C-alpha positions in Angstrom: -62.1 15.8 -46.5 -61.3 12.7 -44.5 -62.7 12.9 -41.0 -60.3 12.3 -38.1 -61.3 9.2 -36.2 -61.5 9.9 -32.4 -62.3 8.3 -29.1 -63.6 10.7 -26.5 -63.1 9.9 -22.8 -65.2 12.2 -20.6 -66.9 12.8 -17.3 -70.0 14.9 -18.2 -70.0 17.5 -16.5 -71.4 20.7 -17.8 -68.4 21.6 -20.0 -68.1 18.0 -21.2 -71.7 18.4 -22.4 -70.8 21.3 -24.6 -67.7 19.6 -25.9 -69.6 16.5 -26.8 -72.2 18.5 -28.7 -69.4 20.3 -30.6 -67.7 17.0 -31.5 -70.9 15.3 -32.7 -71.8 18.4 -34.7 -68.5 18.5 -36.6 -67.9 16.6 -39.9 -64.2 16.9 -39.3 -64.5 14.2 -36.6 -65.6 10.6 -36.8 -66.4 9.7 -33.2 -65.9 6.0 -33.0 -66.4 5.6 -29.2 -67.3 7.5 -26.1 -66.1 6.2 -22.7 -67.3 7.6 -19.4 -65.2 8.0 -16.3 -66.1 9.2 -12.8 -64.9 12.7 -12.0 -67.1 15.8 -12.1 -69.7 13.5 -10.5 -69.9 9.8 -10.0 -69.8 7.3 -12.8 -73.6 6.6 -12.5 -74.2 10.2 -13.4 -71.5 10.7 -16.0 -72.5 7.6 -17.9 -76.2 8.6 -17.9 -75.3 12.1 -19.0 -73.1 10.8 -21.9 -75.9 8.6 -23.1 -78.4 11.4 -22.9 -76.3 13.8 -24.8 -75.6 11.3 -27.5 -79.3 10.5 -27.7 -80.2 14.1 -28.2 -77.9 14.3 -31.2 -79.3 11.1 -32.8 -75.8 9.8 -33.5 -75.3 6.0 -33.3 -72.2 6.1 -31.2 -71.4 3.5 -28.5 -71.1 4.8 -25.0 -69.2 2.5 -22.6 -68.8 2.7 -18.8 -65.2 3.1 -17.6 -63.5 3.5 -14.2 -65.5 4.6 -11.2 -62.4 5.4 -9.2 -58.8 6.5 -10.0 -55.8 4.2 -9.9 -55.4 5.1 -6.3 -58.1 6.3 -3.9 -61.4 7.7 -5.1 -62.7 10.5 -7.3 -63.7 13.7 -5.6 -66.7 15.3 -7.4 -67.4 19.0 -7.9 -71.2 19.5 -7.5 -70.8 23.2 -6.7 -70.0 23.8 -10.4 -71.7 20.9 -12.1 -74.7 20.3 -9.8 -75.6 17.0 -8.2 -76.2 15.2 -11.5 -73.3 16.8 -13.3 -75.2 18.9 -15.8 -76.5 21.6 -13.5 -79.6 19.8 -12.4 -80.9 19.8 -15.9 -83.1 16.7 -16.7 -82.5 15.3 -20.2 -84.3 12.4 -21.9 -82.7 9.1 -21.3 -80.3 8.1 -24.1 -79.6 4.9 -25.8 -78.6 1.9 -23.7 -75.1 1.6 -22.5 -72.9 -0.5 -24.7 -71.7 -3.5 -22.7 -68.0 -3.7 -21.8 -65.4 -1.8 -19.9 -64.1 1.5 -21.1 -60.4 0.7 -21.3 -61.2 -2.6 -23.0 -63.4 -0.8 -25.6 -60.6 1.7 -26.3 -58.1 -1.1 -26.9 -60.7 -2.9 -29.1 -61.0 0.2 -31.4 -57.2 0.6 -31.5 -56.7 -3.1 -32.4 -58.9 -2.7 -35.4 -57.2 0.6 -36.5 -54.3 1.3 -38.9 -51.1 2.8 -37.5 -51.7 6.5 -36.7 -55.4 6.3 -37.3 -56.9 7.1 -33.9 -56.9 10.3 -31.9 -57.6 9.9 -28.2 -59.3 12.9 -26.5 -59.3 13.0 -22.7 -61.6 15.6 -21.1 -61.9 14.0 -17.7 -59.5 12.2 -15.3 -57.1 10.1 -17.4 -57.9 6.8 -15.7 -59.5 5.0 -18.7 -56.8 6.2 -21.1 -54.0 5.1 -18.7 -55.5 1.7 -18.2 -55.8 1.2 -22.0 -52.3 2.3 -22.9 -50.6 0.7 -19.9 -52.2 -2.7 -20.4 -51.4 -3.1 -24.1 -48.7 -0.6 -25.0 -48.2 -2.4 -28.4 -51.3 -0.6 -29.6 -49.8 2.9 -29.2 -48.6 2.9 -32.8 -52.3 3.2 -33.7 -52.5 6.6 -31.9 -51.9 9.7 -33.9 -52.3 12.2 -31.1 -53.6 12.4 -27.5 -55.4 15.6 -26.7 -56.0 16.3 -23.0 -57.9 19.0 -21.2 -55.8 18.9 -18.0 -53.3 20.7 -15.9 -52.1 24.3 -15.5 -48.6 25.8 -15.7 -49.5 28.4 -13.1 -52.3 28.1 -10.5 -54.7 25.3 -10.1 -58.5 25.4 -9.8 -59.1 22.7 -7.2 -56.0 23.3 -5.1 -53.5 26.2 -5.4 -51.3 23.7 -7.3 -53.6 21.4 -9.2 -56.3 21.5 -11.9 -59.3 19.2 -11.3 -58.7 16.4 -13.9 -55.0 16.1 -13.1 -55.7 16.2 -9.3 -58.3 13.4 -9.5 -55.9 10.9 -11.0 -52.3 12.1 -11.2 -50.9 8.6 -11.5 -53.0 8.0 -14.6 -52.0 11.3 -16.1 -48.3 10.4 -15.5 -48.8 7.2 -17.5 -50.3 9.0 -20.4 -47.7 11.8 -20.5 -44.9 9.2 -20.6 -46.5 7.0 -23.3 -44.4 8.4 -26.1 -47.2 9.5 -28.4 -47.7 13.1 -29.5 -49.7 14.9 -26.8 -51.5 18.2 -26.9 -52.5 20.0 -23.6 -55.4 22.4 -23.1 -54.6 23.8 -19.6 -56.4 26.3 -17.4 -54.4 29.2 -18.9 -55.8 28.4 -22.3 -59.4 27.6 -21.2 -59.6 30.8 -19.2 -59.7 32.5 -22.6 -62.8 30.5 -23.6 -65.1 32.4 -21.2 -68.8 32.1 -21.9 -70.3 35.3 -20.6 -73.9 35.7 -19.5 -74.6 37.8 -22.6 -73.3 35.1 -24.9 -75.2 32.4 -23.1 -78.4 34.4 -23.3 -77.9 35.0 -27.0 -78.0 31.2 -27.7 -81.6 30.8 -26.5 -83.9 29.8 -29.3 -81.1 29.5 -31.9 -81.5 25.8 -32.6 -83.2 22.6 -31.7 -83.2 20.4 -28.7 -79.4 20.2 -28.5 -79.0 24.0 -28.4 -81.9 24.2 -25.9 -80.1 21.7 -23.7 -76.7 23.5 -24.1 -78.2 26.8 -23.2 -80.0 25.5 -20.2 -76.9 23.7 -19.0 -74.6 26.7 -19.5 -77.1 29.0 -17.7 -77.0 26.7 -14.7 -73.2 27.1 -14.1 -72.2 29.8 -11.6 -69.7 32.4 -13.0 -66.2 31.5 -12.0 -64.9 33.4 -9.0 -61.4 32.5 -10.1 -61.9 34.4 -13.3 -63.6 37.5 -11.7 -67.2 36.3 -12.1 -67.1 37.3 -15.8 -68.4 33.9 -17.0 -67.8 30.2 -17.2 -64.8 28.7 -19.0 -65.5 26.1 -21.6 -62.6 24.0 -20.7 -63.4 20.8 -22.6 -64.7 22.3 -25.8 -61.2 23.7 -26.3 -59.8 20.2 -26.7 -62.4 19.5 -29.4 -61.9 22.8 -31.1 -58.2 22.2 -31.5 -59.0 19.2 -33.7 -61.6 21.0 -35.7 -60.0 24.5 -36.1 -56.3 24.5 -35.1 -55.9 27.9 -36.7 -57.7 29.3 -33.7 -54.8 28.4 -31.4 -51.1 29.1 -30.9 -48.9 26.5 -29.2 -45.4 25.6 -28.2 -43.4 22.5 -27.4 -42.9 21.8 -23.7 -41.9 19.1 -21.2 -44.8 18.2 -19.0 -44.8 16.0 -15.9 -47.2 15.7 -12.9 -46.5 15.8 -9.1 -47.3 12.4 -7.5 -46.4 13.3 -4.0 -49.0 13.2 -1.1 -48.4 16.8 -0.1 -50.0 20.1 -1.2 -48.4 19.9 -4.6 -50.2 16.6 -5.5 -51.6 16.8 -9.0 -49.7 19.9 -10.1 -48.5 19.7 -13.7 -45.0 20.9 -14.0 -44.8 22.4 -17.5 -41.5 23.6 -18.6 -42.3 26.3 -21.2 -38.7 27.6 -21.5 -36.5 24.6 -21.7 -35.1 24.9 -18.1 -35.2 21.2 -17.3 -33.4 18.3 -18.9 -35.5 15.8 -20.9 -37.4 15.7 -24.1 -40.3 18.0 -24.9 -43.2 15.5 -24.7 -46.2 17.8 -25.3 -47.6 20.7 -27.3 -49.0 23.3 -25.0 -51.9 25.3 -26.4 -51.2 28.9 -25.4 -53.6 31.4 -27.0 -57.1 31.2 -28.4 -59.0 33.3 -30.8 -62.0 33.6 -28.5 -64.5 35.2 -30.9 -63.7 32.6 -33.5 -64.1 29.8 -30.9 -67.5 31.0 -29.8 -68.7 31.6 -33.3 -67.7 28.0 -34.1 -69.4 26.7 -31.0 -72.7 28.5 -31.6 -72.8 27.6 -35.3 -72.1 23.9 -34.9 -74.5 23.3 -31.9 -77.3 25.3 -33.6 -77.0 22.9 -36.5 -77.7 19.8 -34.3 -81.3 18.5 -34.0 
């Protein structure tokens, strides 16, 4: 089996933490680079968290600092869900030193060294770093096989009635990525609501593995159950994007046209996702629609338990 070479752009974030553990535990993926962006919390926290999570796994993967603000304005954090430090107030050992450079430059550097279609870009935070990379050197896009994004919603948002958090924090960046012409796969709120970690499932992970599983359990236990989803648990948004690359058989999907609202009104950040071909224009994305939740959580538990 040839591992798929990926770059993960993230804003850890409790659910980013679980996604990173899943990615780094999976032989199907060759993680070439992790870039951090502000979002769930400020860049100082997201960068520290990414380094700490990588350090726990023992993987020699460069972690590079990216954008500390969106293309316009500033990021709005979500400490009510992720805590002040982004990982529920959990203290992790400091990770390896940050790799010098700028996130978007580091992404382009990996792409320049790649063969056509060799790299998969995975965005599980605001799309700022990815947009800066693809917009500043579009000739490198032929190196990209697929762009997988945890972003958006085709119905109701989770930060405003219209918008999902990542899309809302930098809609201009998302618009750039959606229009870049490469294959895009979207894990939206409707999909990630099916990846609901219940209190019983979280409790069952205690003591199942090493330091990584202990950290994952403690982080998951810190997250308040989602009122939007009836208080039944916490959706593992970002791990869905990773699971798609590892076990696509867990998902169904359909081709859609996706765009994002860039207005300054109440619709800002809304992803307009045409599931039924009602609008003109090409179908520029694959929308993940359903998830085999038992299979997903079995994969998640098995892989994280295998980490150190």
